[in-house]
C-alpha positions in Angstrom: 118.5 119.2 -14.5 118.1 121.7 -17.3 114.6 121.6 -18.8 113.8 121.9 -22.5 111.3 124.7 -23.3 107.9 123.3 -24.1 106.0 124.1 -27.3 102.7 123.0 -28.7 101.4 123.5 -32.2 97.9 122.6 -33.5 97.7 120.8 -36.8 94.4 119.7 -38.5 94.8 116.5 -40.5 92.3 114.0 -41.9 89.3 115.2 -39.9 91.1 115.2 -36.6 93.3 117.8 -34.8 96.8 116.9 -33.6 98.6 118.8 -30.9 102.3 118.3 -31.6 104.2 118.8 -28.3 107.9 119.2 -27.9 110.3 119.8 -25.0 109.5 119.1 -21.3 105.9 119.0 -19.9 106.3 120.5 -16.5 104.4 123.2 -14.6 105.6 126.0 -16.8 103.9 124.2 -19.8 100.5 124.9 -18.4 99.6 128.1 -20.4 101.0 126.9 -23.7 99.3 123.5 -23.4 95.9 124.9 -22.4 96.1 127.5 -25.3 96.9 124.7 -27.8 94.0 122.6 -26.5 91.6 125.6 -26.7 92.7 126.1 -30.3 92.1 122.4 -31.0 88.7 122.5 -29.5 87.7 125.6 -31.4 88.2 123.8 -34.7 85.2 121.5 -33.7 87.2 118.5 -34.8 86.9 115.3 -32.8 89.1 113.6 -31.7 92.0 115.7 -30.6 95.2 113.7 -30.7 98.1 114.4 -28.4 101.5 113.8 -30.1 104.2 113.1 -27.5 106.9 112.0 -30.0 109.1 115.1 -29.4 108.5 115.3 -25.6 111.7 114.9 -23.7 110.5 114.7 -20.1 107.2 114.7 -18.2 107.2 115.3 -14.4 104.3 114.7 -12.0 103.0 118.2 -12.6 103.1 117.6 -16.3 101.1 114.4 -15.9 98.5 116.4 -13.9 98.3 118.9 -16.8 97.6 116.1 -19.3 95.0 114.5 -16.9 93.4 118.0 -16.6 93.0 118.1 -20.4 91.4 114.7 -20.4 89.1 115.7 -17.6 88.1 118.9 -19.5 87.2 116.8 -22.5 85.2 114.3 -20.4 83.3 117.1 -18.7 82.5 118.7 -22.1 81.3 115.4 -23.4 79.1 114.7 -20.4 77.6 118.2 -20.5 76.6 117.8 -24.1 75.0 114.4 -23.5 72.9 115.7 -20.5 71.5 118.6 -22.4 
């Protein structure tokens, strides 16, 4: 199976930030996905929305990457509430 290259772009809109993703979310998407999420967090906007409409395929590693982003968000929220 030939995989489609992954790309992620960050787009602020209406008080939120959208991460538009395209291609296949597999292990090689890790760096691009994390960079996009870091850019989204840096805007200070909340929430960050993940747009999967142009994603062709997600394997188990890709699901783990998405879960990692959610865990990162949850950890950040819990840290800010405990301060």
